[in-house]
C-alpha positions in Angstrom: -0.3 -0.2 0.0 1.1 3.7 -0.8 0.8 6.4 1.5 0.2 10.0 0.4 1.7 12.6 3.0 0.9 16.3 2.3 3.4 18.9 3.9 3.3 22.7 4.1 6.3 25.4 4.1 5.6 28.0 7.2 7.6 30.3 9.0 9.3 28.6 11.7 7.3 28.3 15.0 10.3 29.9 17.0 10.3 33.1 14.7 8.4 36.2 15.8 5.9 37.0 12.9 6.2 40.6 11.7 3.5 42.3 9.4 5.0 43.9 6.1 5.4 47.6 6.0 2.8 48.0 3.4 0.2 45.4 5.4 -0.3 43.2 2.5 0.8 39.9 4.6 3.5 38.7 6.8 6.9 39.3 6.1 8.6 36.1 4.7 11.8 37.6 3.2 15.0 36.8 5.2 13.0 34.8 7.5 13.5 31.2 8.7 10.9 28.8 7.1 10.2 25.1 8.1 7.9 22.2 7.6 4.6 22.8 9.5 4.8 20.8 12.6 1.5 18.9 12.3 2.8 17.9 8.8 6.1 16.4 10.7 3.8 14.5 12.7 1.8 13.3 9.7 5.4 12.3 7.9 6.3 10.5 10.8 3.2 8.6 11.3 3.5 7.1 7.6 7.2 6.4 8.1 6.0 4.4 11.2 3.3 2.6 9.4 5.7 1.6 6.6 8.3 0.4 9.1 5.6 -1.7 10.6 4.8 -3.3 7.1 1.5 -1.9 6.7 2.9 0.4 3.7 5.3 -0.1 0.9 6.0 3.4 0.0 5.5 6.9 1.2 5.1 9.7 -1.2 5.4 13.5 0.1 3.6 16.2 -1.9 3.4 19.9 -1.2 2.0 23.1 -3.2 4.1 26.2 -3.0 7.0 28.3 -4.8 10.5 26.8 -5.6 11.9 27.1 -2.2 9.1 24.5 -1.1 11.6 21.9 -2.3 13.4 22.3 0.9 10.3 21.2 2.6 10.2 18.1 0.6 13.8 17.5 1.1 13.3 17.5 4.9 10.5 14.9 4.4 12.7 12.9 2.4 15.6 13.1 4.9 13.0 11.8 7.5 12.5 8.8 5.3 10.0 9.6 2.6 10.8 7.5 -0.6 10.0 10.3 -3.2 8.1 13.6 -3.7 5.6 15.5 -5.6 6.1 19.3 -6.1 3.0 21.4 -7.4 4.6 24.8 -8.0 2.5 27.8 -7.4 4.0 31.4 -6.8 2.0 32.9 -3.9 0.3 36.2 -4.2 -0.2 37.8 -0.7 -3.4 39.5 -1.9 -4.9 36.4 -3.2 -3.7 33.6 -1.1 -4.2 29.8 -2.0 -7.2 28.9 -0.1 -7.7 25.3 1.4 -10.3 24.6 -1.1 -7.7 25.0 -3.9 -5.0 22.9 -2.1 -7.6 20.1 -1.4 -8.3 20.4 -5.2 -4.8 20.0 -6.1 -4.2 17.2 -3.5 -7.2 15.3 -5.0 -5.8 15.4 -8.3 -2.4 14.2 -7.0 -4.1 11.3 -5.2 -6.1 10.2 -8.1 -2.7 9.9 -9.9 -0.8 8.2 -7.3 -3.5 6.2 -6.0 -2.7 5.6 -2.4 -4.4 3.5 0.1 -4.2 6.4 2.7 -3.6 10.1 2.9 -2.3 11.6 6.0 -2.1 15.5 6.9 -1.6 17.8 9.4 -4.7 18.8 11.0 -3.7 22.8 10.3 -1.1 24.9 9.3 0.4 27.3 12.1 0.4 30.1 9.4 -3.4 30.3 8.8 -4.7 27.9 11.1 -7.7 26.9 8.8 -8.0 23.3 9.7 -10.1 22.7 6.7 -8.0 21.0 3.9 -8.2 17.4 5.1 -11.8 17.5 5.4 -12.2 19.1 2.2 -10.1 16.6 0.5 -11.9 13.6 1.8 -15.2 15.4 0.7 -13.7 15.8 -2.8 -12.5 12.3 -3.2 -15.5 10.9 -1.5 -13.4 9.0 0.9 -14.0 8.4 4.8 -12.0 10.7 7.3 -10.4 10.7 10.6 -9.5 14.0 11.7 -7.3 14.8 15.0 -5.9 11.4 15.0 -4.0 10.6 18.2 -3.4 7.0 17.4 -3.9 5.0 14.0 -4.1 1.3 13.7 -3.9 -0.3 10.0 -5.4 -3.6 9.1 -4.2 -4.2 5.6 -5.8 -7.6 5.4 -9.4 -6.2 6.2 -8.4 -2.9 4.3 -9.6 -0.7 7.4 -7.8 1.9 9.6 -8.7 2.5 13.2 -8.3 5.9 14.5 -8.4 7.2 18.1 -9.6 10.9 18.4 -9.6 13.1 21.1 -13.0 14.9 21.5 -14.4 16.9 24.5 -15.9 14.0 26.1 -12.7 11.7 26.1 -11.6 9.4 23.4 -13.4 8.7 20.4 -12.5 5.4 18.3 -13.8 5.2 14.9 -13.1 2.4 11.9 -12.8 3.6 8.4 -12.6 1.7 5.2 -9.6 2.2 3.0 -8.5 4.3 1.1 -9.2 7.0 3.6 -8.0 10.7 4.7 -6.4 10.8 8.4 -5.4 14.4 10.0 -3.0 14.3 12.7 -3.2 15.6 16.0 -0.4 17.0 18.5 -0.3 13.8 20.6 0.0 11.1 17.8 3.8 10.9 17.9 7.2 12.5 18.3 8.9 13.1 14.8 12.2 12.0 14.4 15.0 14.2 13.5 17.0 13.4 10.0 20.3 12.1 10.5 23.2 13.5 8.4 23.6 10.4 6.2 19.9 10.4 5.4 20.0 14.3 4.5 22.7 13.5 2.1 20.7 10.6 0.5 17.6 12.7 0.2 19.6 14.9 -2.2 19.4 12.1 -4.8 15.7 11.5 -4.2 13.2 12.1 -6.9 11.0 15.1 -6.7 8.6 15.3 -9.3 7.6 18.8 -10.4 4.2 19.8 -11.9 2.0 22.9 -12.2 -1.6 23.2 -11.2 -2.7 23.4 -14.9 -0.9 20.0 -15.6 -3.4 18.7 -13.1 -6.4 20.4 -14.5 -7.0 22.4 -11.5 -8.1 25.9 -11.4 -6.7 27.7 -8.2 -8.1 31.4 -8.8 -9.1 32.6 -5.5 -12.4 34.3 -4.9 -11.1 36.1 -1.8 -9.2 39.1 -1.7 -6.9 40.2 1.3 -7.4 44.0 1.9 -5.2 44.7 4.9 -3.2 42.6 7.6 -2.6 44.4 10.9 -0.6 43.2 14.0 -2.9 42.8 16.8 -3.1 45.8 19.5 -0.3 45.5 22.2 -1.4 44.9 25.7 -1.2 47.6 28.1 1.2 47.3 31.1 -0.4 45.8 34.4 -1.1 47.8 37.6 -0.4 46.6 40.9 -3.1 47.5 43.4 -2.7 47.9 47.1 -5.8 46.7 48.5 -9.1 44.7 47.5 -11.2 47.8 47.7 -9.1 49.4 45.0 -9.4 46.4 42.8 -12.9 46.5 43.2 -13.3 50.2 42.4 -11.5 49.9 39.4 -13.4 46.9 38.1 -16.6 49.0 38.6 -15.6 52.3 37.6 -13.2 51.7 34.9 -13.5 48.5 33.4 -17.4 48.3 34.2 -17.7 44.7 34.6 -19.2 45.0 38.0 
């Protein structure tokens, strides 16, 4: 069985995000970029399933500019067998929406014919949490979102997924092929070793354009302006409970 894993290039989680001076979007020039943390978890889970004998091949896929090849190389260095790069130059005013990404991944899935598609539940740059669900809907495949545990039964062609919900742990059974999105507690991604980083340089990355896949990615949404959140005011140390109550009543107006 083949597993397709979608990955995304985002601003590194440790970087303080800054808005561009023209307020058209977030500053990405000369900023450290890395693989979305939830996508790292998705890659790790696919590799573990392959190592357990439940899959024969892991294919990584991404949508983005030429620099996104670095993200694919990271997935290949972690252990993915090959990669697919759908080239797309971003336009801050017309961002690539989750529906467009889902359409592209659907086209890639129809070409690759995987038995399982794994994605991170969301990207840390837009926090949309929509692509996996939309992809499952477009493919008309069952979905298991926010997975905290995945068990594959290749003989019965079923996947058992545990997912955290408000009331506890929900366990669902999916017929394969299926789409799974990963939660933070699913696993701890491995670090790419130096030998694997060197091997990744010789692994195949297939480059295609959205037009080659027959996908229209024109956005019907335009970003007008991006602003930083207002800065918090400095706190005040009060001398008594009476003073606190007075400020809550007369200044904050909450009492």
